C-alpha positions, 0 to 999 in steps of 0.5 A: 875381663876375658883371659885374652884382655889380661894378656893384651893389656900385659903386653900392651904395659910391658912394650910401653913401659919397655919403651919408655925406659928405652927413651928416658934410659933406664936400667928396671926390671921387667917387672917393674916395666910393666908396673910402669907401663899401666900406670903409662896407660892410665895417664895416657888413656887420660891426657888422649881422652882430654885432648878427644884423641882415641887411638885405633888398635894395637899400635894406637895403644901402645903409643898411647900408654909409652906416652904415658909411660914417658909422662910419669918417668919424668915426673918421678925423676924431677920428685926423686931428683937430688935438691 
């Protein structure tokens, strides 16, 4: 992966994590938002491939990654919820 590819992936990860954090009213650090966004990118890409959706461009990648990050945080919230 080229240097620009790593940079673009980091930017998409941070943006996706930040968007998910805003939607679910979280208060995570920038590093945690990056991790959430990266995990969300994988989840979003997996879901998008299953429904045969191909995101177009940078904005499409951010949307797919953000949806995946929201799904990740929602499931994590259900798991961590006290009984």
